[in-house]
C-alpha positions in Angstrom: -2.1 -8.2 -41.3 -3.2 -8.7 -37.6 -6.9 -8.2 -36.9 -6.2 -5.5 -34.3 -4.3 -3.4 -36.9 -6.6 -3.9 -39.9 -8.0 -0.5 -40.8 -11.6 0.0 -41.7 -10.6 1.6 -45.1 -7.3 1.7 -46.9 -6.6 3.5 -50.2 -3.5 2.3 -52.0 -2.2 4.4 -54.8 -5.7 5.1 -56.0 -6.2 6.7 -59.5 -9.6 7.5 -60.9 -10.1 8.8 -64.5 -13.4 9.7 -66.2 -13.3 9.3 -70.0 -12.5 6.8 -72.7 -8.7 7.4 -73.0 -7.8 6.2 -69.5 -4.6 4.4 -70.3 -3.2 7.5 -72.0 -4.4 9.7 -69.1 -2.6 7.4 -66.6 0.6 7.7 -68.5 0.4 11.5 -68.2 -0.3 11.1 -64.5 2.9 9.2 -64.2 4.7 12.0 -66.0 3.5 14.4 -63.4 1.1 16.3 -65.7 -1.6 18.4 -64.2 -5.3 17.8 -64.4 -5.8 20.6 -66.9 -2.9 19.3 -69.1 -4.4 15.8 -69.0 -7.9 17.1 -69.9 -6.4 19.1 -72.8 -4.4 16.1 -74.2 -7.0 13.3 -73.7 -10.4 14.9 -73.0 -10.3 12.7 -69.8 -11.0 14.1 -66.4 -8.6 13.2 -63.6 -10.8 12.4 -60.5 -8.1 11.2 -58.2 -4.3 10.6 -58.5 -1.9 8.7 -56.2 -4.3 8.7 -53.2 -3.0 6.7 -50.3 -4.3 6.8 -46.7 -6.0 4.8 -44.1 -9.1 5.3 -42.0 -9.0 3.5 -38.6 -12.0 1.9 -37.1 -14.2 4.2 -35.1 -12.8 7.5 -36.4 -14.3 10.3 -38.4 -12.1 11.1 -41.4 -13.1 14.2 -43.4 -12.2 14.6 -47.1 -12.1 18.4 -47.6 -11.4 20.7 -50.5 -13.0 23.1 -53.0 -15.6 21.9 -55.4 -14.1 19.6 -58.0 -11.1 18.7 -55.9 -12.0 14.9 -55.9 -13.6 14.5 -52.5 -16.8 12.8 -53.5 -14.9 10.9 -56.2 -12.8 9.1 -53.6 -15.8 8.6 -51.2 -17.8 6.8 -54.0 -14.9 4.5 -54.7 -15.4 2.9 -51.3 -18.7 1.3 -52.4 -17.6 1.2 -56.1 -20.1 3.8 -57.3 -17.0 5.1 -59.0 -14.7 2.7 -60.9 -11.0 2.6 -60.1 -8.6 3.0 -62.9 -5.6 1.9 -60.9 -4.8 1.0 -57.3 -6.7 -0.6 -54.4 -9.6 0.3 -52.1 -9.5 -2.1 -49.2 -12.5 -2.3 -46.9 -12.7 -4.3 -43.7 -15.5 -6.8 -44.4 -16.2 -9.8 -42.2 -12.8 -9.3 -40.6 -11.0 -9.5 -43.9 -9.5 -6.8 -46.1 -11.5 -6.9 -49.4 -10.4 -4.8 -52.4 -13.7 -3.3 -53.5 -12.2 -2.2 -56.8 -11.6 -5.8 -57.8 -14.0 -8.0 -55.9 -16.8 -10.0 -57.6 -20.4 -8.7 -57.7 -21.7 -11.1 -55.0 -19.0 -9.8 -52.5 -19.7 -6.2 -53.5 -23.4 -6.7 -52.9 -22.7 -8.1 -49.5 -20.4 -5.2 -48.6 -23.0 -2.7 -49.7 -25.7 -4.5 -47.8 -23.9 -5.1 -44.5 -20.7 -3.2 -44.2 -20.9 0.2 -46.0 -23.9 2.5 -45.8 -24.3 6.0 -47.3 -25.9 9.2 -46.3 -26.6 11.5 -49.2 -26.6 15.3 -49.4 -30.1 15.5 -50.8 -31.6 13.1 -48.3 -32.7 10.5 -51.0 -36.0 9.7 -49.3 -38.8 8.0 -51.1 -41.8 10.3 -51.0 -44.4 7.5 -51.1 -43.0 5.9 -48.0 -43.3 6.9 -44.3 -40.4 7.9 -42.1 -40.4 4.4 -40.6 -40.5 2.8 -44.0 -37.7 5.0 -45.4 -35.5 4.3 -42.4 -36.1 0.5 -42.8 -35.3 0.3 -46.5 -31.9 -1.2 -45.9 -33.2 -3.8 -43.5 -36.0 -4.6 -46.0 -33.3 -5.3 -48.7 -31.5 -7.5 -46.2 -34.7 -9.6 -45.9 -35.4 -9.0 -42.2 -39.0 -9.9 -41.0 -41.3 -6.9 -40.5 -41.5 -7.1 -36.7 -37.7 -7.3 -36.3 -37.3 -4.5 -38.9 -39.7 -2.2 -37.1 -38.0 -2.9 -33.7 -34.6 -1.8 -35.1 -36.0 1.1 -37.0 -37.9 2.5 -34.0 -34.8 2.2 -31.9 -32.8 4.2 -34.4 -35.6 6.8 -34.9 -35.5 7.3 -31.1 -31.8 7.8 -31.3 -32.2 10.7 -33.8 -35.3 12.2 -32.1 -37.9 11.2 -34.6 -40.1 8.8 -32.7 -43.2 11.0 -33.0 -42.7 11.4 -36.7 -42.4 7.7 -37.6 -45.7 7.6 -39.6 -45.2 11.0 -41.4 -44.1 11.4 -45.0 -41.0 13.3 -46.2 -42.9 16.4 -47.3 -44.2 16.8 -43.8 -40.7 17.1 -42.4 -38.2 20.0 -42.3 -34.9 19.6 -44.0 -33.1 18.8 -40.8 -35.7 16.1 -39.9 -35.3 14.6 -43.4 -31.6 14.4 -42.9 -32.2 12.7 -39.6 -34.2 10.0 -41.4 -31.2 9.5 -43.6 -29.0 9.0 -40.6 -31.4 6.6 -39.0 -31.6 4.6 -42.2 -27.8 4.3 -42.2 -27.6 3.4 -38.5 -30.4 0.8 -38.9 -28.3 -1.4 -41.2 -25.6 -1.6 -38.4 -23.0 -1.1 -41.1 -19.5 -0.5 -39.7 -18.7 2.2 -42.2 -20.8 5.2 -43.0 -20.1 7.3 -46.1 -21.4 10.8 -45.7 -21.3 13.0 -48.8 -21.8 16.6 -47.7 -24.9 15.5 -45.7 -25.5 18.9 -44.0 -24.5 21.3 -46.7 -28.1 21.8 -48.0 -29.3 22.9 -44.5 -29.6 26.3 -42.9 -26.5 27.2 -40.8 -28.2 26.8 -37.4 -29.7 23.4 -38.3 -26.3 22.3 -39.8 -24.5 23.2 -36.6 -27.1 21.3 -34.5 -26.7 18.2 -36.6 -22.9 18.4 -36.4 -23.2 18.5 -32.6 -25.7 15.6 -32.6 -23.5 13.5 -34.9 -20.5 14.0 -32.5 -22.7 13.1 -29.6 -24.0 10.0 -31.3 -20.5 8.9 -32.3 -19.6 8.6 -28.7 -22.0 5.7 -28.4 -22.2 4.2 -31.9 -18.4 4.4 -32.7 -18.8 4.0 -36.4 -16.1 4.5 -39.0 -17.2 7.6 -40.9 -15.8 9.0 -44.1 -17.2 12.5 -44.4 -17.0 14.8 -47.4 -17.1 18.6 -46.8 -16.1 21.8 -48.5 -16.4 23.7 -45.3 -13.1 23.9 -43.2 -15.0 24.8 -40.0 -17.1 21.6 -40.4 -14.0 19.5 -41.3 -12.0 20.7 -38.3 -14.9 20.3 -35.9 -15.9 16.8 -37.0 -12.7 15.1 -38.2 -10.3 13.0 -36.1 -8.1 13.3 -39.2 -8.5 15.4 -42.4 -7.4 14.9 -46.0 -7.2 18.2 -47.8 -7.5 17.8 -51.6 -6.6 19.8 -54.6 -7.1 18.8 -58.2 -7.5 15.1 -57.4 -4.4 15.0 -55.1 -4.2 14.9 -51.3 -2.0 17.8 -50.4 -2.1 17.3 -46.6 -3.3 14.5 -44.3 -3.4 14.7 -40.5 -5.0 15.8 -37.3 -7.0 19.1 -37.3 -4.5 20.8 -35.0 -1.5 19.7 -37.1 -3.1 21.1 -40.2 -3.9 24.4 -38.5 -0.4 24.8 -37.0 1.7 23.2 -39.7 0.1 23.7 -43.1 2.1 21.7 -45.7 1.5 23.9 -48.7 0.6 27.5 -49.5 -2.8 26.2 -50.6 -3.4 24.7 -47.2 -2.0 27.8 -45.5 -4.6 29.9 -47.3 -7.4 27.6 -46.2 -6.5 27.9 -42.5 -5.4 31.5 -42.5 -8.7 32.9 -41.1 -9.6 29.9 -38.8 -10.3 30.6 -35.2 -7.8 28.4 -33.2 -10.2 28.4 -30.2 -12.5 26.2 -32.2 -9.9 23.6 -33.1 -6.9 23.5 -30.8 -6.5 21.4 -27.6 -3.8 21.4 -25.0 -2.0 18.5 -26.6 -1.3 20.6 -29.7 0.2 23.6 -27.9 1.6 22.3 -24.6 5.3 22.2 -23.6 5.8 18.4 -23.4 7.1 16.7 -20.3 10.6 16.0 -21.7 11.2 19.7 -22.3 10.4 20.9 -18.8 13.3 21.9 -16.7 14.3 19.7 -13.8 16.2 20.3 -10.6 16.8 17.2 -8.7 13.5 15.3 -8.3 11.4 18.4 -9.0 10.1 19.8 -12.3 10.2 23.6 -12.6 6.9 25.1 -13.8 8.0 28.7 -14.1 11.2 30.5 -15.2 12.1 31.7 -11.7 11.9 28.2 -10.2 9.4 29.2 -7.6 6.7 26.7 -8.6 8.0 23.1 -8.5 6.3 19.8 -9.0 7.1 16.4 -7.7 6.0 13.4 -9.8 6.1 9.7 -9.0 7.8 6.9 -10.9 5.0 6.9 -13.5 5.1 10.7 -14.0 1.9 11.3 -12.1 1.8 14.6 -10.2 2.3 14.1 -6.5 2.6 17.5 -4.8 3.6 21.1 -5.6 5.8 23.5 -3.7 5.4 27.3 -4.1 8.4 29.3 -3.0 9.6 26.4 -0.9 6.2 25.9 0.9 3.5 23.3 0.3 0.9 24.1 -2.4 -2.2 22.4 -3.6 -3.2 20.7 -6.9 -6.7 21.4 -8.2 -8.4 19.2 -10.8 -10.3 21.1 -13.5 -13.4 20.4 -15.5 -12.0 19.8 -18.9 -15.0 21.1 -20.8 -16.1 24.1 -18.8 -12.7 25.5 -17.7 -13.4 25.6 -14.0 -11.7 24.4 -10.8 -13.9 23.4 -7.9 -11.7 24.9 -5.1 -8.8 27.2 -4.5 -5.5 25.7 -5.6 -2.0 26.7 -6.7 -1.5 24.5 -9.8 -4.3 23.1 -12.0 -4.5 19.5 -13.3 -6.5 19.1 -16.5 -7.0 16.5 -19.3 -4.5 16.5 -22.1 -7.3 17.2 -24.6 -8.3 20.3 -22.8 -9.8 22.8 -25.3 -7.8 26.0 -25.8 -10.9 28.0 -25.0 -11.2 26.2 -21.6 -7.5 26.7 -20.9 -8.0 30.5 -21.4 -11.0 30.4 -19.0 -8.9 28.6 -16.4 -6.1 31.1 -16.7 -8.6 34.0 -16.4 -10.1 32.4 -13.3 -6.8 31.6 -11.5 -3.7 32.5 -13.5 -2.1 29.3 -12.3 0.0 26.9 -14.3 -2.0 24.1 -16.0 -0.6 20.6 -16.0 -2.0 18.3 -18.7 -2.4 14.6 -17.9 -3.4 11.6 -19.9 -6.2 9.1 -19.1 -4.0 7.3 -16.6 -3.1 10.5 -14.8 0.4 10.7 -16.1 1.9 14.1 -16.8 1.9 15.0 -20.5 3.0 18.6 -20.5 2.5 22.2 -19.3 0.0 24.7 -20.8 0.8 28.1 -19.5 0.6 31.7 -20.9 3.4 31.1 -23.5 1.7 28.0 -24.9 -1.7 29.6 -25.0 -0.3 32.7 -26.8 1.4 30.4 -29.3 -1.8 28.6 -30.0 -3.7 31.9 -30.5 -1.1 33.0 -33.0 -1.3 29.6 -34.7 2.4 29.0 -34.2 3.6 25.4 -33.6 6.1 24.3 -30.9 9.2 23.3 -32.8 9.4 19.5 -33.2 11.9 17.7 -31.0 
């Protein structure tokens, strides 16, 4: 496999069974028996069955489902805290794909020390150590000299806003601060992969939301691969680049947040997303009318049904000019986050990842068509009233 395509984590047909009669339980898995049937027949608990998916470098993947669905079971297979009954768990370690389920103890120790770090739900801070000493535990295990260790730790504590608390003890910190220490400890090891097992679930809602925002902001600069466990769909849809929804040890849907919201694969998933607010999830790319489906007349794209608003694009599909009822019009470039245009215009140009909330603000401000463009300025599609309404009703555009 080429280095550029090697994923950070890859699960291949992963089965995990807890109990002594694993072989018998696996035979029942192959027969399509349910978790309850396997438990009744063997007294073994099916933790995960037939799990296959990849986590790309630099993305946040969320394992989401009800309690007991298998989320943490899969997460803990990545650093072999859970033994694998069958299948592979490949981790990118020193530019090679290593099967954690089968590697020797020396390699496993090296992976745990340098490649994979874990952030726990209950903080897991040692009460007799200061914040700085807790954050530097992983580096201490790596054998780094004290001066180098403190330099790295102080840098990470500054990253999470705990510089002034470096010499305090865990009992002197709030829950949110204690979880920040856990984050700093994980960041300090410079591990490429972070395993986060419901790290914010024990916190008050306001603190939880703040830490979610801070994690997303930090991710812009640290670009770690994060496998994140949550039972909260709002959290999963907010944080995840991709989401795996689990039920009884099986993955029932795997994909982008907008795809899961607009195209639930099973009644179980549909029930999960039924009451979600699409404004918190959807972006223009999920609801837009794609470029290939826009009507054309000669060299012009028609942006409205009447044909009064027309757009000329260049050979690379970049918007050039707009004509309104045969006369020249102006293109206005919008702020993708705030939903504002800096000056009067006739057609708005915005990033393809424009949030649906921002698109509504733009329509409310101007009522003009919104062209969505990629990072190179090429036209991706149109987001107008019809597309916004479809997003609000959580209805997907039919696939081409």
